[in-house]
DOZAKOL-717619 format. One record per residue (C-alpha): residue in three letters; x, y, z. Coordinates in steps of 0.001 Angstrom, whole numbers, padded with zeros to 6 digits, always signed. Last residue first. Layout:
% residues N
ALAXYZ...
***
This chain:
% residues 556
GLY-015922+018501-032589PRO-015667+022214-031966LEU-012480+023405-030520ALA-012485+024466-026952PHE-011193+028200-026547GLU-008745+029107-024047CYS-007484+032332-022285TRP-004177+033424-020911VAL-002386+036102-018961ALA+001398+035730-018176LYS+003274+037779-015594GLY+006627+039292-014950GLY+009545+038551-012542GLY+011497+036280-014754PRO+010085+033001-013388THR+006640+034042-014623ARG+003712+035053-012530ARG+000270+033387-013236SER-002865+034259-015081GLY-006185+032753-015906TRP-008916+032272-018578SER-011419+029518-019495THR-013961+028647-022161ALA-013581+032183-023601ILE-016282+034692-024540THR-017210+035823-020912ALA-013769+035640-019210VAL-012352+037552-022154ILE-015063+040274-021904SER-014699+040505-018105ILE-010816+040818-018748GLY-011227+043803-020904ARG-014055+045752-019099GLY-011868+047761-016615ALA-011596+050920-018850GLU-013837+054032-019762ASP-015816+053718-016527ALA-019242+055650-016406PRO-021380+052571-016295GLU-019363+051119-013476ALA-017029+048148-014192ARG-017520+044831-012241ARG-013963+043247-011537ARG-012164+040359-012912ARG-008569+040339-011624PRO-005127+041216-013159LEU-001865+039986-011624HIS+000668+042422-010884ASP+004058+041083-011881ASP+004867+043398-014778GLY+007336+042279-017473ASP+004855+041311-019937THR+003215+038003-021279VAL+000137+037586-023435GLU-001391+034005-024092ILE-003907+032660-026471ILE-004640+029084-026403LEU-006947+027219-028874ARG-008327+023682-028021ARG-008668+020061-028759ASP-006142+018817-031244THR-003791+021619-030001ARG-003473+025145-031159ARG-001121+027843-029628LEU-000871+031665-030058GLY+001493+033722-028134LEU+001508+037365-027911ARG+004798+039013-026176MET+005654+041957-024245PRO+008987+043081-022957PRO+008288+045434-021618THR+005901+046921-019023GLY+002336+045985-017983HIS-000935+048098-017195GLN-001997+049774-020524LEU-000189+047829-022955SER-000828+044381-021232ASN-004723+045254-020978ALA-004709+046218-024772VAL-002778+043044-025655LEU-005281+040848-023682GLU-008203+042610-025210SER-006932+042251-028796ALA-006096+038630-028233ALA-009611+037986-027001LEU-011167+039916-030006VAL-009152+037863-032333GLY-009955+034668-030845LEU-013620+035406-030932ASP-013403+036394-034591CYS-011465+033266-035663LEU-013996+031069-033617GLU-016855+032572-035592VAL-015069+032170-038813PRO-014382+028534-038412PHE-010677+027825-037885ARG-008572+026809-040923TRP-005176+027274-039115SER-004131+029836-041815ALA-007208+031989-040658LEU-005969+031881-036984VAL-002520+032989-037994GLY-003759+035823-040068THR-006390+037265-037741ALA-003814+037025-034977PHE-001234+038888-036701ALA-003579+041609-037768ARG-004804+042043-034107ALA-001416+042110-032806ARG-000306+044708-035360PRO-003337+046813-034510ALA-002253+046787-030801ALA+001564+047404-031266GLU+000698+050988-032387ILE-000057+051507-028532GLY+003583+051651-027862GLY+006593+050121-029370LEU+007340+046415-029547LEU+005005+043361-029043GLU+007057+040275-029874LEU+004886+038001-031966SER+004275+034156-031511ALA+002863+031176-033287ASN+002645+027618-032336HIS+001078+024665-033988PHE-000401+021204-033105LEU-003032+019608-035274GLU-000625+019199-038175ALA+001513+016849-036098SER-001070+014294-036128SER-001371+014312-039866GLY+002292+013502-040255THR+004447+013189-037162ARG+004069+013498-033452ALA+006686+012688-030762PRO+004626+011832-027765HIS+005562+013215-024379GLN+004981+010239-022051VAL+004084+010378-018436VAL+003897+007342-016042LEU+002904+007671-012374VAL+003582+004620-010171ALA+002173+004105-006739VAL+003095+000977-004583ASP+001926+000012-001074ASP+004329-002033+000767ASP+004800-005711+001910HIS+004287-007251-001756GLU+001868-010123-001663ALA-000071-009072-004812THR+003298-009092-006653VAL+006059-006449-007125GLY+009044-008025-008650LEU+010715-004844-009944SER+010267-006164-013605ARG+006619-006853-012879ILE+005818-003241-011608LEU+007916-001819-014430ARG+006187-003761-017088ASP+002743-002811-015779CYS+003394+000980-015727VAL+005071+000816-019162VAL+002088-000903-020516GLN-000252+001754-019140PRO+001791+004451-020582SER+001636+003048-024037GLY+004547+000895-025386LYS+008243+000514-024513ALA+010048-000573-021380GLY+013734-001119-021965SER+015269+001827-020420LEU+012564+001845-017714ALA+013665-001573-016437ARG+017394-000406-016332GLU+016334+002863-014395LEU+014017+000865-012002SER+016893-001555-011163ALA+019109+001665-010419VAL+016367+002871-008190GLY+016308-000461-006281GLU+020073-000103-005922ASP+019703+003226-004448ILE+017435+001857-002103ASP+020086-000319-000530GLU+019306-004123-000644SER+017756-006866+001505ARG+014821-004798+002995ARG+013693-003779-000427GLU+012705-000346-001644VAL+012057+000291-005373LEU+008307+000146-005970GLY+007207+000583-002349ASP+009488+003894-002417THR+006816+005853-004403TYR+007023+006644-008080LEU+007190+009364-010704VAL+008208+008184-014229ALA+009037+010346-017332THR+008750+009059-020978SER+010368+010544-023977GLY+009341+010883-027528PRO+009155+014657-027584PRO+011656+016183-025372LEU+011193+016108-021451ALA+014402+017968-020033ILE+014763+018058-016374THR+014398+021296-014390GLY+015147+022200-010681SER+012902+024213-007927THR+014024+025060-004517HIS+012456+024344-001071VAL+013233+026660+001977TRP+013326+024695+005167GLY+012119+025446+008698GLY+009352+023102+008641THR+009333+019147+009283GLY+005681+018644+007932LEU+006656+017812+004631PRO+009820+015684+003949PRO+013200+017347+003830GLY+014444+018995+000684PRO+015331+017110-002457PRO+018584+017773-004225GLU+018237+018650-007785GLU+019611+015999-010143ALA+016514+014494-011634ARG+017628+011139-013064HIS+018320+010647-016730VAL+017621+007336-018637THR+018800+006780-022304GLY+016534+004345-024168ASP+016701+006019-027511GLU+013366+007753-027109GLU+014535+009435-023804CYS+013718+007977-020273VAL+013192+010537-017607LEU+013239+009573-013944ILE+011877+011636-011145PRO+014039+011330-007872LEU+012733+009738-004741HIS+010745+012083-002353GLY+012054+014162+000484ALA+010284+017073-000340SER+010826+017550-004075ALA+010442+020396-006463TYR+009864+020163-010408VAL+010093+022111-013535LEU+009675+019607-016546HIS+010799+020345-019841GLY+010012+021093-023321GLU+009381+024979-022837ASN+006339+025744-024957PRO+004568+022454-023758ASP+004875+023495-020133HIS+005065+020511-017553VAL+004805+021148-013950ALA+006513+018915-011360TYR+005682+018335-007571ALA+007299+015465-005634CYS+006016+014711-002173THR+007105+013085+001149ALA+005026+012821+004163ILE+005567+012987+008006GLN+002519+012074+010216SER+003399+013223+013831ALA+002833+016636+013258ASP-000722+016095+012077ILE-002781+018366+009975GLU-001008+021528+011095ALA+002446+020026+010258ALA+001233+019164+006752LEU-000242+022663+006183VAL+003194+024307+006689ASP+004884+021814+004270LEU+002121+022197+001777LEU+002582+025999+001578GLN+006321+025517+000914LEU+005707+022678-001433VAL+003603+024836-003582GLU+006347+027631-003575HIS+008838+025143-004780PRO+006615+023973-007607PRO+006218+027647-008897LEU+002688+028967-008226ASP-000347+028558-010549LEU-002818+029411-007859ARG-004691+026509-009044ALA-001912+024266-007836TYR-002454+025415-004228ALA-006007+024010-004330ARG-005071+020737-005867VAL-002198+020264-003547ALA-004514+020930-000689THR-006988+018339-001700ARG-004070+015729-002123LEU-002766+016678+001424GLN-006118+016060+002947GLY-006601+012849+001191MET-003214+011561+002375VAL-003876+012560+005851ALA-007066+010063+005717ALA-005119+007453+004036ALA-002460+007667+006805ARG-005130+007639+009481VAL-006986+004541+007907GLY-004075+002325+008083ARG-000413+002796+007959GLY+002131+005686+008118MET+004742+007641+006455VAL+002359+009446+003808ASP+003593+009112+000333GLY+003476+011594-002529ILE+003353+011931-006430VAL+002009+014901-008282LEU+002240+016161-011915ALA+001056+019557-012900THR-000026+020292-016579ARG+000605+023350-018670GLY-001452+023843-021807ALA-002548+027442-021274GLY-004481+026042-018166LEU-003323+024248-014844THR-004517+020821-015684ILE-003838+018766-012552VAL-002541+014988-012434ASP-002560+013347-009174TYR-000619+010571-007239TRP-001032+008950-003817ASP+000595+006594-001379GLY-000788+006614+002296GLY-000437+003249+003384VAL-002521+000138+003846ALA-001566-002257+006462ALA+000539-005305+005233ASP-000265-008935+005983THR-002937-008858+003223GLY-000372-007618+000655GLY+000294-004078+000063PRO-001951-001800-001846GLN-001257-001413-005589TYR-001911+001950-007324THR-001215+002528-011025ALA-001023+005539-013214ALA-001210+006373-016912ILE-000551+009562-018852ARG-000276+010780-022331LEU+000735+014346-022735ASP+000361+017221-025169ASP-003519+017761-024976PRO-003672+016850-021276GLN-005328+013553-020129GLU-006876+014198-016596LEU-006734+010813-014732GLU-009975+009149-013796GLN-010982+007919-010152PRO-008205+010155-009027LEU-007126+008866-005386LEU-009241+009537-002492SER-011787+006750-003066ARG-008904+004257-003651GLN-007349+005099-000080LEU-010840+005063+001593THR-011662+001603+000019VAL-008166+000425+000872ALA-008547+001685+004388THR-012012+000196+004779GLU-010744-003324+003409ARG-007815-003184+005864HIS-010086-002555+008785ARG-012625-005218+007779ARG-009658-007605+007325GLU-008397-006797+010738SER-011746-007216+012272ALA-012156-010679+010384ARG-008593-011594+011601LEU-009596-010668+015262ARG-012723-012668+015013GLU-010812-015595+013583ALA-008425-015368+016671ALA-011295-015257+019061GLU-012739-018240+017385ALA-009493-020192+017590HIS-009134-019251+021153ASP-012733-020453+022070THR-012087-023537+019991VAL-008713-024485+021600ASP-009724-028076+022742THR-006361-029701+023721ALA-005654-033024+022099TYR-003049-035710+023418VAL-002394-038577+021031LEU+000117-041151+022411VAL+001907-043077+019794GLY+002998-046705+019680ALA+005845-049176+019490GLU+005572-052766+018657GLY+009448-053114+017881ASP+009546-056829+019282GLU+005955-058058+020177THR+004507-057142+023494ASP+003655-060042+025956PRO+006996-060051+027850GLY+006643-056392+028905ALA+007652-052956+027306ALA+006717-050914+024348ALA+007957-047342+023581VAL+005652-044545+023440PRO+006045-041780+020924THR+004309-038413+021629CYS+001691-036909+019200THR+000503-033488+020525VAL-002693-031884+019325THR-004026-028250+019364TYR-007739-028571+018771SER-010562-026724+016936SER-014359-027620+017246GLY-016523-027190+014308ALA-018070-030609+013889ARG-015862-031057+010653VAL-012645-030877+012814LYS-010454-027863+012999ARG-006687-027687+013602SER-005526-025047+016058LYS-001821-026126+016586VAL+000075-029133+015323THR+002651-030917+017682ARG+005283-033485+017198PRO+007211-035664+019446THR+010306-037379+018238GLY+010606-041197+017858SER+011595-040910+014218ARG+009584-043517+012632LEU+006614-043411+014910VAL+006661-039774+015040GLN+006505-039613+011258ASP+003722-042168+011021MET+001707-040161+013544LEU+002143-037030+011402PRO+000882-038715+008224LEU-002257-039997+010390LEU-002661-036487+012117SER-004440-034512+009298LEU-007041-033237+011915GLU-009688-034337+009740ALA-007905-037657+009415LEU-007532-038031+013140GLU-011302-037245+013440PRO-012149-040200+011120MET-011055-042608+014164ALA-012402-046100+013418GLU-011026-047053+010011ALA-007859-044873+009699ALA-007214-045526+013516PRO-006823-049318+012994THR-009133-051345+015224GLY-007600-053162+018150CYS-009884-051346+020624PRO-013316-049972+019515ARG-013888-046258+019771PRO-016571-044477+021646GLY-017657-041037+020728PHE-015778-038016+019430ALA-015720-035523+022302SER-017265-037522+025015THR-015195-040647+024120TYR-012071-038560+024286ALA-012921-037118+027575THR-013484-040542+028903ASN-010200-041958+027774VAL-009217-043764+024728TYR-007102-047050+024846THR-005160-049501+022492ILE-006570-048446+019117ARG-004433-049809+016290HIS-001984-047313+014676GLU-001401-049316+011538PRO+002321-049270+012047GLY+001859-050473+015678HIS+000092-049011+018584LEU-002385-046457+019632LEU-003057-044428+022728ALA-005903-041872+022812VAL-006288-038771+024995PRO-009110-036226+024914ALA-008468-033369+027501PRO-010280-033320+030887LEU-007550-035692+032300ARG-009015-038360+034921GLY-008567-041324+032521LEU-004901-040316+031761ILE-004192-040353+035427GLU-006007-043595+036290LEU-004276-045447+033117ALA-000942-044114+034262SER-001566-045641+037624LEU-001365-043719+040760GLY+000514-044659+043972GLU+003804-043784+042434LEU+002725-040364+042367CYS+002940-039933+046015PRO+000268-037611+047509GLY+001574-034411+049160ALA+005035-033638+050608THR+003475-033066+054007ALA+003728-036544+055202ASP+007303-037079+053916SER+008530-033987+055967ALA+006742-035035+059057GLU+008315-038531+058942PRO+011807-036961+058507THR+011102-035206+061723GLY+010915-031486+062087ALA+007427-031390+063519PRO+006527-034477+065578PRO+004620-037150+063538THR+000914-036854+063325ALA-000679-040157+064587GLU-002309-038419+067485PRO-004286-036136+065124LYS-005633-039003+063070PRO-004633-038991+059466ARG-007090-037564+056780VAL-007825-040359+054137SER-006639-039152+050597GLU-003554-041279+050640ALA-005628-044380+051643ARG-007724-043817+048508ALA-004703-043751+046124ALA-003565-046813+047855PRO-006818-048583+047462VAL-007038-047823+043860SER-003400-049010+042881SER-004004-052606+043494HIS-006767-052588+040875ASP-004458-051948+038118ASP-001893-054402+038990ARG+001562-052969+039372ALA+004494-053543+037237ALA+008042-053562+038932ALA+010608-051032+039333ARG+008017-048102+039166ARG+008744-045178+036749GLN+008861-042035+038443THR+006445-038962+037525GLY+007071-035313+036907PRO+006676-035559+033127LEU+004626-038772+031908ARG+006864-041677+030597ALA+004226-044083+029004SER+005316-047617+030087TRP+003029-049501+027928ARG+002787-052843+029793THR+000430-051299+032200PHE-002165-051309+029260ASN-002182-055108+029063MET-003265-055970+025590
***
């Protein structure tokens, strides 16, 4: 087939009125490249001078010559079978020689590797150019390919015999650079995920009175890892601190800040301060760590003797509590500003957590969607929580599924589920409380010893544990009678794993352990308690007094 009968319309060229013989164009092209003699140069400003300085005339070049000189692979195919009409030198160098007149499906396997054959059919039918970017062949090179429709012209062409011009650009270097960038981003993300997970609790503490499960899911591969975290901290005397937080940032830096805040929360929690005071200290520390990194946090404390959560929030989403009948309550205490802003006095609130209820602490990745207000997301979570039954881990999984969180979710998600089980039967027999108001003066001490002896015996503890418990109760009561003020109270509590003895009074000076000199008549009570008990501690109570406690681990 005569190539010049295929009038490929190249941008910036004019189509000649009549077909030119291929060989006739060569002398013309050469003639334009010959330097003219000086005396033949037209005078400046004349029309002839303008034509002479305009550069070579494109009409003097054939399409065949232009395509042949291109450094990019070019192929021309015609008909529905895409029979080969022409391939240029660059194409031959890249893929090898191709016989003319052969269908592309048989002679041009590289087009199949680039998935171009269906695209060429579409271009041939629609008459619209199509481009595919950065496709790789088996040899390893990558190409961006444009398929342009070419109309048939000339008396020797059959009616409707159109074709496709395939123009390929080698983008191997660009594709390899992009792949290196993607690999670097993957390594960066994997580092951030590893750091994030290593900073989260590897195993949650399980208090005696609560059942707890947590889930952390990083964002999808297109989302950088954030700074979501959670924690469960055993405070002693049966009390438990629950923490959920979110650093407003992405990547390794956010994960590192999160790790510092989580460590600080655990340290402040050991001081056994009220939730709002813990957040107050954390607020100052967050500004010192990185003033540009803002974080939210909710801190709650569960006391089995009180039956509720005492909580404080620094810009975090409200805690949700679902009762046994499916009724969901939202923590109403308004949150303060996020951590690191400074200049704010946080306050504590309370929300009931009766037996049989479930509390959920979560980050915004669970409920925040770009297409809806975040309050709608929280309402959706409430509906999902009201119907979620089962163990804490089952509830975690159901909430994530109900809120549509998948592996490709665009934000990190952290969920902490806390259940206060309703115990009946033999399980309930392992949990008991007993208390005695300490009235009067020093005569309250023998009454406290007698009370502790009777209670511990009724709980069928071993004799050795009963003796240690009575001794610890006697020392704590004596310390309170000597250094405290009314009202005073002795409390005994047993769980399935430990015995807890606690004495409260109206004085807010916390005792400390010290070394007593041989001549001292007092100062040994706390040292005795610390020696015989598994653990001990003290804290200030909301009413202005203090509580001193110790624990004994139960055998078996």
